[in-house]
C-alpha positions in Angstrom: -29.9 -2.9 -22.7 -30.2 -6.0 -24.8 -33.7 -6.6 -26.2 -34.9 -10.2 -26.5 -37.9 -9.5 -28.6 -36.1 -11.1 -31.6 -34.2 -13.7 -29.6 -36.9 -16.1 -28.4 -34.4 -18.9 -27.9 -32.2 -16.9 -25.5 -28.6 -16.0 -25.4 -25.6 -17.9 -24.1 -24.4 -14.8 -22.2 -24.6 -13.9 -19.3 -24.6 -17.3 -17.6 -27.3 -17.9 -14.9 -30.7 -16.2 -14.8 -30.5 -12.6 -16.0 -33.5 -10.2 -15.6 -34.5 -7.9 -18.5 -37.6 -5.7 -18.8 -39.3 -8.3 -21.1 -38.4 -11.4 -19.0 -35.5 -13.6 -17.9 -32.7 -15.2 -19.9 -31.5 -18.6 -18.6 -28.1 -20.0 -19.6 -26.1 -22.9 -18.3 -23.0 -24.9 -19.4 -22.9 -28.6 -20.1 -20.6 -30.1 -22.8 -21.7 -33.7 -22.7 -25.4 -33.6 -21.7 -27.7 -35.0 -24.5 -30.6 -32.9 -23.2 -31.2 -30.1 -20.7 -34.6 -29.2 -19.3 -35.4 -26.0 -17.5 -38.0 -26.6 -14.7 -40.1 -23.9 -13.1 -41.8 -24.3 -9.7 -44.5 -22.4 -7.9 -43.3 -23.5 -4.4 -40.1 -24.7 -2.8 -42.0 -27.8 -1.6 -43.3 -28.8 -5.0 -42.3 -32.3 -6.1 -43.5 -31.5 -9.7 -42.6 -28.5 -11.8 -45.3 -26.2 -12.9 -43.7 -25.9 -16.3 -41.0 -27.8 -18.2 -39.0 -26.3 -21.1 -37.0 -28.9 -23.0 -34.1 -27.0 -24.6 -33.7 -27.9 -28.2 -30.1 -28.8 -29.0 -30.5 -27.1 -32.4 -32.1 -23.9 -31.3 -31.4 -23.5 -27.6 -27.7 -24.5 -27.6 -24.7 -22.4 -28.7 -21.5 -24.3 -28.4 -21.7 -25.9 -25.0 -24.2 -23.4 -23.5 -27.9 -24.2 -23.2 -30.1 -21.2 -23.1 -33.7 -19.9 -23.3 -35.5 -16.6 -22.9 -38.8 -16.7 -21.1 -40.9 -13.5 -21.4 -42.9 -12.4 -18.4 -40.8 -14.2 -15.8 -40.0 -12.0 -12.8 -37.6 -12.0 -9.8 -38.7 -14.6 -7.3 -39.4 -17.3 -9.8 -38.2 -20.7 -8.6 -36.3 -22.9 -11.1 -33.9 -25.8 -11.5 -32.4 -28.0 -14.2 -32.5 -31.6 -15.3 -29.7 -33.0 -17.4 -29.7 -36.2 -19.4 -26.6 -38.0 -20.4 -24.3 -41.0 -19.8 -24.6 -42.4 -16.2 -21.6 -44.7 -16.1 -18.8 -43.3 -13.8 -16.1 -44.9 -16.0 -15.9 -41.9 -18.4 -16.4 -39.5 -15.6 -20.0 -38.6 -16.3 -22.6 -38.6 -13.5 -25.8 -37.5 -15.3 -29.0 -38.4 -13.6 -32.3 -37.0 -14.9 -34.0 -37.8 -11.6 -32.0 -35.2 -9.8 -33.0 -31.5 -9.7 -29.8 -29.5 -10.4 -28.8 -26.1 -9.0 -27.7 -23.5 -11.5 -24.0 -22.8 -10.7 -24.7 -19.1 -11.1 -27.8 -19.0 -8.9 -28.0 -15.8 -6.8 -30.4 -17.3 -4.2 -31.8 -20.7 -3.2 -35.1 -21.7 -1.6 -35.9 -24.9 0.2 -33.2 -25.1 2.9 -35.8 -26.4 5.4 -37.1 -29.2 3.2 -33.8 -30.1 1.6 -32.6 -33.7 2.0 -28.9 -34.5 1.3 -29.8 -38.2 1.5 -32.4 -38.0 -1.2 -29.8 -36.2 -3.4 -27.4 -39.2 -3.0 -30.0 -42.0 -3.3 -31.6 -43.4 -6.4 -34.8 -41.9 -7.6 -36.5 -38.5 -7.9 -35.6 -35.8 -5.3 -37.5 -32.8 -6.7 -39.7 -32.5 -3.6 -36.7 -32.3 -1.2 -34.3 -30.4 -3.5 -33.1 -26.8 -3.3 -34.7 -24.6 -5.9 -32.9 -21.6 -7.5 -34.5 -18.2 -7.3 -34.4 -15.5 -10.0 -32.8 -12.4 -8.5 -32.4 -8.9 -10.0 -29.2 -7.6 -8.4 -30.2 -4.0 -9.5 -33.3 -4.0 -7.2 -31.5 -2.6 -4.2 -30.6 0.9 -3.2 -27.0 1.1 -2.0 -27.1 4.9 -1.6 -23.6 6.2 -1.5 -22.1 3.0 -0.2 -18.9 1.7 -1.7 -16.1 -0.7 -0.7 -13.7 1.0 1.7 -10.3 0.0 0.2 -8.4 0.5 3.4 -4.6 -0.3 3.1 -3.3 -3.4 5.0 -1.0 -1.1 7.0 -4.1 0.4 8.7 -6.0 -2.8 9.1 -6.9 -5.0 12.1 -8.8 -8.1 11.0 -11.4 -9.9 13.2 -12.2 -13.5 12.0 -15.7 -14.3 12.9 -18.7 -16.6 12.3 -21.9 -14.7 11.3 -24.2 -17.2 13.1 -22.1 -17.9 16.1 -21.5 -14.3 16.9 -25.0 -13.6 18.1 -26.7 -17.1 18.3 -26.2 -17.5 22.0 -29.4 -16.6 24.0 -27.2 -14.4 26.2 -26.3 -12.2 23.2 -29.1 -9.7 24.1 -30.5 -10.0 20.5 -34.2 -10.8 20.1 -34.7 -14.4 19.3 -35.7 -13.9 15.6 -32.4 -12.1 14.9 -30.0 -14.4 16.7 -27.4 -15.9 14.4 -28.3 -13.7 11.5 -27.0 -10.9 9.3 -29.4 -8.5 11.0 -28.3 -9.7 14.4 -24.7 -9.0 13.6 -25.7 -5.4 12.7 -26.8 -4.9 16.3 -23.4 -5.9 17.6 -21.5 -3.5 15.3 -21.0 -1.1 18.3 -19.0 -3.8 20.1 -16.8 -4.3 17.0 -16.3 -0.5 16.7 -15.4 -0.1 20.4 -13.0 -3.1 20.1 -11.2 -1.2 17.4 -11.1 -3.7 14.6 -11.2 -2.3 11.0 -12.3 -5.4 9.1 -14.4 -8.5 9.7 -13.4 -11.7 7.9 -16.6 -13.7 7.7 -16.4 -17.5 7.7 -18.3 -18.9 4.7 -21.5 -17.2 3.7 -21.6 -18.7 0.2 -24.7 -21.0 0.4 -23.5 -24.2 2.0 -24.9 -27.7 2.9 -25.6 -27.8 6.6 -26.3 -31.5 6.4 -22.7 -32.3 5.3 -21.7 -33.7 8.8 -22.0 -36.8 10.9 -25.6 -37.9 11.7 -27.1 -35.7 14.4 -24.7 -32.9 13.8 -24.7 -30.0 11.3 -22.0 -28.3 9.2 -21.7 -25.2 11.3 -18.6 -23.6 9.8 -19.9 -23.6 6.2 -17.0 -25.1 4.3 -19.4 -27.1 2.1 -20.6 -25.0 -0.7 -23.7 -25.6 -2.8 -24.0 -22.2 -4.6 -21.0 -19.9 -4.9 -23.0 -16.8 -5.9 -25.7 -16.9 -3.2 -25.6 -15.7 0.4 -26.5 -18.5 2.8 -30.2 -18.2 3.8 -29.6 -19.8 7.2 -28.4 -16.5 8.4 -31.6 -14.7 7.2 -34.5 -13.5 9.3 -37.0 -13.6 6.4 -38.3 -16.7 4.7 -38.2 -14.9 1.4 -34.9 -15.7 -0.3 -34.7 -12.3 -2.0 -35.2 -10.6 1.3 -32.3 -12.6 2.8 -30.1 -11.4 0.0 -31.0 -7.8 0.9 -30.5 -8.5 4.6 -26.9 -9.5 3.7 -26.5 -6.2 1.9 -27.9 -4.3 4.9 -25.2 -5.9 7.0 -22.5 -4.9 4.6 -23.8 -1.4 4.4 -24.1 -1.1 8.1 -20.5 -2.3 8.6 -19.3 0.2 6.0 -21.0 3.0 7.8 -19.0 2.0 10.9 -15.8 2.1 8.9 -15.4 -1.7 9.0 -14.5 -3.7 5.9 -16.1 -7.0 5.0 -13.8 -9.8 3.9 -15.4 -13.1 2.8 -13.8 -16.5 3.4 -14.5 -18.1 0.0 -14.3 -21.8 -0.7 -13.4 -22.7 -4.3 -11.3 -25.8 -3.6 -14.2 -28.3 -3.1 -18.0 -28.5 -3.1 -20.7 -30.1 -0.9 -21.0 -33.0 -3.5 -18.2 -34.9 -1.7 -16.7 -38.1 -2.9 -18.1 -40.8 -5.3 -20.9 -41.6 -2.8 -21.9 -38.0 -2.3 -25.1 -36.3 -3.5 -25.8 -35.0 -7.0 -26.6 -31.4 -6.4 -25.3 -29.3 -9.3 -21.8 -29.5 -10.8 -21.6 -33.3 -10.8 -24.9 -33.7 -12.6 -24.1 -31.0 -15.2 -20.5 -31.7 -16.2 -18.6 -33.8 -13.7 -15.4 -34.0 -15.9 -15.1 -30.2 -16.1 -15.8 -29.1 -12.6 -13.7 -31.7 -10.7 -10.2 -33.2 -10.9 -10.5 -36.9 -11.6 -8.0 -39.7 -11.8 -6.6 -41.1 -15.1 -9.5 -43.6 -15.3 -12.0 -40.9 -14.7 -13.8 -43.0 -12.2 -12.7 -41.4 -8.9 -12.0 -37.9 -7.5 -8.5 -36.7 -6.6 -8.9 -35.2 -3.2 -6.5 -32.4 -2.4 -9.1 -30.6 -0.1 -9.6 -33.4 2.4 -13.4 -33.1 1.7 -13.9 -35.8 -1.0 -13.4 -33.8 -4.2 -11.3 -31.1 -5.7 -12.6 -28.3 -7.8 -10.9 -28.2 -11.2 -10.1 -24.5 -10.8 -7.9 -24.0 -13.8 -10.3 -25.5 -16.3 -11.5 -22.7 -18.6 -15.2 -23.0 -17.6 -14.5 -23.3 -13.9 -12.0 -20.5 -14.0 -14.5 -18.2 -15.6 -17.1 -19.2 -13.0 -14.7 -18.3 -10.1 -13.9 -14.9 -11.7 -17.6 -14.1 -12.4 -18.4 -15.1 -8.8 -15.8 -12.9 -7.2 -16.9 -9.9 -9.5 -20.5 -10.5 -8.4 -19.6 -10.3 -4.7 -17.8 -7.0 -5.3 -20.3 -5.4 -7.7 -23.6 -6.7 -6.2 -22.6 -6.9 -2.5 -19.8 -4.3 -2.2 -17.4 -6.8 -0.6 -14.0 -5.5 0.4 -11.9 -8.6 0.0 -11.6 -12.4 0.0 -9.7 -15.0 2.0 -9.3 -18.1 -0.2 -9.6 -21.3 1.8 -6.9 -23.8 0.9 -5.8 -21.5 -1.9 -3.0 -23.8 -3.0 -5.6 -26.1 -4.5 -6.2 -23.3 -7.0 -2.6 -23.7 -8.2 -3.2 -27.3 -9.4 -3.8 -28.2 -13.1 -6.5 -30.5 -14.4 -4.3 -33.5 -13.5 -3.7 -32.3 -10.0 -0.1 -31.2 -10.5 1.0 -27.8 -9.1 1.4 -25.1 -11.8 4.2 -22.6 -11.8 1.9 -19.9 -13.1 -1.7 -20.9 -12.3 -4.1 -19.0 -14.7 -6.9 -18.5 -12.1 -4.6 -17.0 -9.5 -3.1 -14.6 -11.9 -6.5 -13.6 -13.2 -7.7 -12.9 -9.7 -4.7 -10.8 -9.0 -4.9 -8.8 -12.3 -8.7 -8.4 -12.7 -9.7 -4.7 -12.8 -12.9 -5.3 -10.9 -11.0 -6.8 -8.0 -8.1 -4.4 -8.1 -9.2 -2.5 -5.0 -10.0 -5.6 -2.9 -7.9 -7.5 -0.4 -7.0 -11.0 -1.7 -5.6 -13.3 1.0 -4.4 -16.8 0.4 -4.5 -19.7 2.9 -1.4 -20.9 1.1 -1.6 -24.6 1.6 -3.9 -27.6 0.9 -4.8 -30.9 2.5 -2.4 -32.9 0.4 0.8 -31.4 1.6 1.3 -28.5 -0.9 2.6 -25.7 1.4 3.2 -22.4 -0.3 3.6 -19.9 2.6 6.3 -17.5 1.4 6.2 -18.8 -2.2 2.6 -18.1 -3.3 2.5 -16.5 -6.7 1.7 -12.9 -7.6 2.6 -9.4 -6.8 -0.6 -8.5 -4.9 -1.6 -11.6 -2.9 -1.4 -11.5 0.9 -1.0 -14.7 2.9 -2.2 -16.2 6.1 1.2 -16.6 7.8 0.8 -20.1 9.3 4.5 -20.1 10.2 4.0 -17.0 12.4 1.4 -18.9 14.4 3.6 -22.0 14.8 6.9 -20.2 15.6 5.4 -17.7 18.1 3.5 -20.5 19.9 6.6 -22.6 20.2 8.9 -19.7 21.4 6.4 -18.5 24.0 5.9 -22.0 25.5 9.6 -22.4 25.8 10.8 -24.6 23.0 14.5 -24.2 22.3 16.0 -23.3 19.0 13.2 -20.9 18.2 14.8 -17.5 18.8 15.8 -16.6 15.3 12.5 -17.8 13.8 10.6 -15.9 16.4 12.5 -12.7 15.8 11.9 -13.0 12.0 8.1 -13.6 12.5 7.5 -10.5 14.6 9.3 -8.5 11.9 7.0 -9.6 9.1 8.9 -12.8 8.3 11.7 -11.7 6.0 13.1 -15.2 6.3 10.2 -16.5 4.2 9.2 -13.4 2.3 12.5 -12.7 0.7 11.5 -10.1 -1.9 12.7 -6.8 -0.4 10.0 -4.9 -2.4 7.2 -7.0 -0.8 5.0 -4.9 1.5 5.4 -6.5 5.0 1.7 -5.9 5.7 0.7 -8.6 3.2 1.8 -11.1 5.9 -1.5 -11.7 7.8 -0.3 -12.9 11.2 -2.3 -14.6 13.9 -1.8 -16.9 16.9 -5.2 -18.5 16.6 -7.9 -18.9 14.0 -11.2 -20.8 13.5 -9.2 -23.9 12.6 -7.6 -25.0 15.8 -7.6 -24.0 19.5 -9.0 -20.7 20.6 -6.4 -18.6 22.5 -7.8 -19.6 25.8 -7.6 -23.3 24.9 -4.1 -22.9 23.5 -2.9 -22.2 27.1 -5.3 -24.7 28.7 -4.9 -27.9 26.8 -2.0 -30.1 25.6 -4.3 -32.4 23.6 -7.4 -31.9 21.4 -10.7 -33.1 22.8 -13.0 -33.5 19.8 -15.1 -36.5 21.0 -18.3 -34.4 20.5 -17.6 -34.4 16.7 -18.4 -38.2 16.6 -15.3 -39.1 14.7 -13.5 -40.8 17.6 -11.2 -37.8 18.1 -9.5 -38.5 14.8 -10.4 -35.2 13.2 -8.6 -31.9 13.8 -4.9 -31.3 13.9 -2.6 -33.2 16.2 0.1 -30.5 15.9 -1.0 -27.6 18.0 2.2 -26.4 19.8 -0.1 -25.7 22.8 0.8 -25.8 26.6 -1.7 -26.3 29.3 0.5 -24.5 31.9 0.4 -27.6 34.1 -3.2 -28.9 34.2 -5.3 -30.2 31.3 -8.5 -28.1 31.1 -10.2 -25.9 33.6 -8.6 -25.6 37.1 -9.1 -23.7 40.3 -5.3 -23.5 40.9 -4.7 -19.7 41.2 -1.0 -19.9 40.0 -1.9 -21.8 36.8 -4.8 -19.5 36.1 -2.6 -16.4 36.6 0.0 -18.0 34.3 -2.6 -18.7 31.6 -3.8 -15.1 31.7 -0.3 -13.9 31.4 0.4 -16.1 28.4 -2.8 -14.9 26.7 -1.7 -11.3 27.2 1.7 -12.2 25.8 0.2 -13.7 22.6 -2.1 -10.7 22.2 0.7 -8.2 22.7 2.9 -10.0 20.1 0.0 -10.1 17.6 -0.5 -6.3 17.7 3.1 -5.2 17.9 4.4 -7.5 15.2 5.0 -6.0 11.8 2.4 -7.1 9.3 -1.4 -7.2 9.4 -2.8 -8.7 12.7 -5.8 -11.0 12.8 -7.8 -11.7 16.0 -10.1 -14.7 16.3 -13.7 -14.0 17.5 -13.9 -14.2 21.2 -10.1 -14.4 22.0 -10.4 -10.9 23.5 -12.7 -12.4 26.2 -11.2 -15.9 26.5 -13.8 -17.8 24.5 -13.3 -21.5 25.1 -14.3 -24.6 23.0 -13.4 -26.9 25.9 -10.4 -28.3 24.0 -12.2 -29.0 20.7 -9.9 -27.8 17.9 -12.2 -28.5 15.0 -15.7 -27.2 15.9 -16.9 -27.4 12.3 -20.0 -29.3 13.4 -20.7 -27.7 16.8 -23.6 -25.3 16.2 -24.1 -24.9 19.9 -22.6 -23.1 22.9 -19.2 -24.8 22.1 -18.9 -22.9 18.8 -20.8 -19.7 19.8 -19.6 -16.4 21.2 -20.5 -16.4 24.9 -21.6 -12.8 25.7 -21.3 -13.3 29.5 -17.5 -13.4 29.0 -17.6 -9.7 28.0 -18.4 -8.9 31.6 -16.5 -11.8 33.2 -13.3 -10.8 31.3 -13.8 -7.1 31.0 -10.3 -6.5 32.2 -8.8 -8.5 29.3 -11.2 -6.9 26.9 -9.9 -3.5 28.0 -6.4 -4.6 27.6 -7.1 -5.7 24.0 -8.9 -2.4 23.2 -5.9 -0.5 24.5 -3.4 -2.5 22.5 -5.4 -2.0 19.2 -5.8 1.7 19.8 -2.1 2.1 20.7 -0.8 0.2 17.6 -3.3 1.8 15.2 -2.1 5.3 16.3 1.6 4.7 15.9 3.3 5.1 12.5 6.0 2.5 13.4 3.3 -0.2 13.0 2.0 1.2 9.7 5.1 1.3 7.6 4.9 -0.3 4.2 8.5 -1.4 3.9 10.7 -3.8 6.0 12.4 -2.2 8.9 15.9 -1.0 8.1 19.1 -1.9 10.0 20.4 0.5 12.6 22.9 1.9 10.1 20.1 3.5 8.2 19.1 5.8 11.0 17.0 8.1 8.8 14.5 5.3 8.0 12.3 3.3 10.4 14.6 0.7 11.8 15.1 -1.9 14.5 17.9 -2.7 17.0 18.1 -6.1 18.7 19.2 -6.7 22.3 19.4 -9.4 24.9 19.7 -8.9 28.6 22.5 -6.5 27.6 22.0 -3.8 25.1 23.0 -4.5 21.5 23.9 -8.1 22.5 21.0 -10.4 21.5 21.5 -14.1 22.3 20.8 -16.0 19.2 21.8 -19.4 20.7 19.4 -22.3 20.5 18.9 -22.1 24.3 17.9 -18.5 24.2 14.3 -17.8 25.4 14.4 -14.0 25.7 14.8 -11.1 23.3 14.5 -7.3 23.4 14.3 -4.8 20.5 14.0 -1.1 20.0 11.8 0.3 17.2 12.7 3.7 15.7 10.6 5.9 13.4 12.7 9.1 13.0 10.1 11.1 11.0 7.3 10.4 13.5 9.7 10.8 16.4 8.6 7.4 17.8 10.8 5.1 19.9 9.4 1.9 21.3 11.3 -0.7 23.3 10.0 -4.2 23.7 11.3 -6.9 26.1 10.1 -10.5 25.7 11.0 -13.0 28.4 9.7 -16.5 27.5 12.0 -18.0 30.1 10.6 -19.7 33.3 12.7 -17.4 35.5 12.8 -13.6 35.9 15.6 -11.8 34.1 17.1 -8.3 34.4 17.4 -6.4 31.1 19.3 -3.2 30.3 17.2 -0.5 28.7 18.4 2.2 26.3 19.3 5.6 27.7 17.2 8.5 26.6 18.1 12.1 26.1 15.4 14.7 27.1 12.8 12.0 27.2 11.5 9.4 29.6 10.4 5.8 29.1 6.7 5.2 29.8 5.5 1.7 30.4 2.7 0.9 28.0 2.3 -2.9 28.5 3.4 -5.2 31.3 1.7 -8.6 30.9 2.8 -9.7 34.4 0.8 -6.9 36.1 -2.8 -7.0 37.3 -5.7 -5.3 35.4 -5.3 -1.6 35.4 -1.5 -1.8 35.4 -1.0 -4.3 32.5 -1.8 -1.5 29.9 -1.5 2.2 30.2 -1.9 4.8 27.5 1.2 6.8 26.6 2.0 9.3 29.3 -0.3 7.7 31.9 1.7 4.7 32.9 4.7 4.4 35.2 7.9 6.0 34.1 11.1 4.0 34.1 14.2 5.9 35.1 16.6 3.1 36.0 19.1 1.7 33.5 17.9 -1.9 34.1 14.5 -3.4 34.6 13.6 -6.8 36.1 11.2 -8.7 33.9 9.2 -11.5 35.5 9.1 -15.0 34.0 7.0 -15.5 30.9 6.1 -11.9 30.4 6.4 -9.0 28.0 7.1 -5.3 28.7 6.5 -2.6 26.1 7.6 0.9 26.7 7.6 4.1 24.7 9.7 7.3 24.9 8.1 10.6 25.5 
């Protein structure tokens, strides 16, 4: 342990507020500030600091790091910074000594309820309505024997969810004080466990700006970060920021006890400070030119995130902050993995140009602290850089957006999709061409937070985002959805039966495809957003999990539970190499068929496909028939010796017959089977 008895002016390392027995060391980066003040506060509502420490550039500055050691300071102390420097935006500096600045390394924030985004973007002092940082000692928590789980992708089922929205609905059965919180989620762990998922992917919990939305709305999703190191206090029960930090840890520990990994959706591509007219909260007021990518004149932000600014991720200071942040979530919060929002932004250099070997991405991949974590890239950005299939590295997994698009298009009947569809359900070897690449690093999904829910995918042709107050301009216009004949809700029994069948088709494909499946919160019970495909600002019933659906759609929920249990227990869905060709009969392999055995129809008008999966060592044989055509078709099925075919899935059947555990469903003795229109049959030999 370092002693600060003889270092009264502090130390440049570690950055942030670091607790020691004698007191707290504060350190912050700013290259171009002329003066930095550390301000201490007694209350989050205080408009005036209780103490001000003017850091002496000769004594309290080492290189570009400003630092001070304050004896006697303890966890819970509120603080912030004031930076003096050039104010003209022409050279890219945005210093304003009237703004209280958040420490980029702050572990907790106070003042969420009194915070004003408008005050932070308007002239004048904002101390009374600004967030204050909180000193936190990360070692003051007993983890017991808890450790990250480190489950392989091949044994993983990911559930993408929103911490607040999961339990915020009054019908959640959670007491009012815990709804929409970390502790509320703990009470729903039995539901997740029974569902069968092995990991939750939490939408942003890094502290975000809820006011970054249209007037009258709030930023519900959380893709508007203020403090990368701090858990969002809006999901806490306690008003004590340190207690909220521990509530987050309690949630992680409880999920781990249930065998469920915790993956964080992290946002390092932009911040809540927005464009040139945005607020001064932290990075902009400390060193604008370092933290953001600016144009050549240094008077405007280059926006590759679609959110007003772009984090300068490959700048040495910012790169170090990102790495320190990820390590802190692993070491201080036992996080199992990360999904990187708009990860392609992190491949851009300080001029915005894509790098062939981006330093920050290689550092994330090779860092020993992160070696056991899942690292998942959303391999595109808002400026057209699309890297699905070409993202760098040997360890990165990817959200497979092409799987989503090609499966959607094939199942709604688009022509010319058969080959792309076949590739996607076999872990996309057409885009992941390295034969040594583990197929399970393709994270495949049909729906995610960004777009239609699964129910709305089969119920709407068009987005309906009017409630977002952006004249329906926001959200993607390319959804590859099909409403089955009527836009929105209907009482037509035929259309409702067809929609349910399509939902079961998509779910079946999600779990029988090679790769790692991801399920969106509520898709297992037909959660609807009423056609809104961009509910980032809908902190209401539109964006929340509706727990009445658990009973209303109990049959579909049972279908999903059965699918998950079936695929998790079969080795053919856990292999770590691409399936071999039929010639290599000693290895897990696949054989393709059409309506006739061994004669797949690869023509552009083909809308049906069958395949047989073999795992010789496990003695598993599974046959799948996919009929995306609008008429019934008769398919030949392989002949078995000393075994029978048992129907596991039939998406055309009613509840109770649509899924059957192996050995409990109907046997199929005939050499041909008639498959209804737009339906899937899965059978297994026993």
